[in-house]
N, C-alpha and C positions, 0 to 999 in steps of 0.2 A: 412581769414588770408591773409595778403599781403606778397608777397615774399620779402625777404631781398635783397637789392641790395648792393653788396660789393663795398666799396669805396676804390679804389686803393690808397695806400700810399707808399711813397718811403723814403728811408733813406735820411736825410738832414745833411749837414756838420754842425759842431758846429761853434760858433764864433771863430774868429782868436785868437790864443793863448790858446784855450780851447780844451780839449780832450773830446770826447764823448765815453762813455762806454755803450754798449748795452748788456743786459743780459736777459735770459729767462730760463724757466725750463719746464720739461715734467714729468708727473707722470704716472706710471703704477701700477698694484696691489701691487707689492713688491719692486719696484725700483723707484728712482727719479734721473733724469738726469738734468744737467744744462750746459749752455754755456755762455761765456763772451767774448766780443771782444772790444778792445780799438782802436780808430782811432783818428788821429790828425785832425787839421782844414782843411787839404787838402784831407782828406778821406783815408790816408794811414794807414794801420794796424800797430800798434806799440806794440801790445801784446794781450793776451787773454788766454783762457783756457776752459776746459770742464771737467766734471767728473760725476760719478754716486755714489749714496748711496743706499745700500741695505736696504732701509727703506721706509715704506709707509708713505706718507704725503698728506695733502690736497694741492690743487693747490696754495692757498695763502701762505702756509708755504714753499712750494718748491720755490716760487718766492722770498720769503724773504731770503731763503738760497742762492739762486743765487745772490741776491743783496749783501749779506755778502761776497760772493766770489769775486764779482766785487770790493768791497771796498779793499779787500786784494790785488788785482791786481793793483789798483790805488796806494796803499801804496808801493808795490813792485817796480813799475815804477816811484815812486817819483813824481806823478802827483799832482800839487797844484790847478789847475783850471780844474774842471771836470763837465760834465753834464751826469747824469745817465738817461738811457731810456730803457724801456721795452715795448714789444708788440706794434709794429708799426701798427698792425691791431687790430681792435676792436673784442672782443669775445662776443658772445651772450650766 
């Protein structure tokens, strides 16, 4: 078995006039947590949020829930041009 070499990745600014919303989720046996952050084209944070659900979910459903929360933040901030991104690092 060959060892996996992590490929370092970093956050990249969105195109000018576009907001990038990053989101992710974490799952434990009985809880699901999520986080969302919105940044403008200069990289400044313009909003975000986080939360927990006392509910067991698979990783894919948790990620979908986090995406739904990021849509709510985009709506709340009246963002019309947005790029959504999750997982800057690749999971194995």
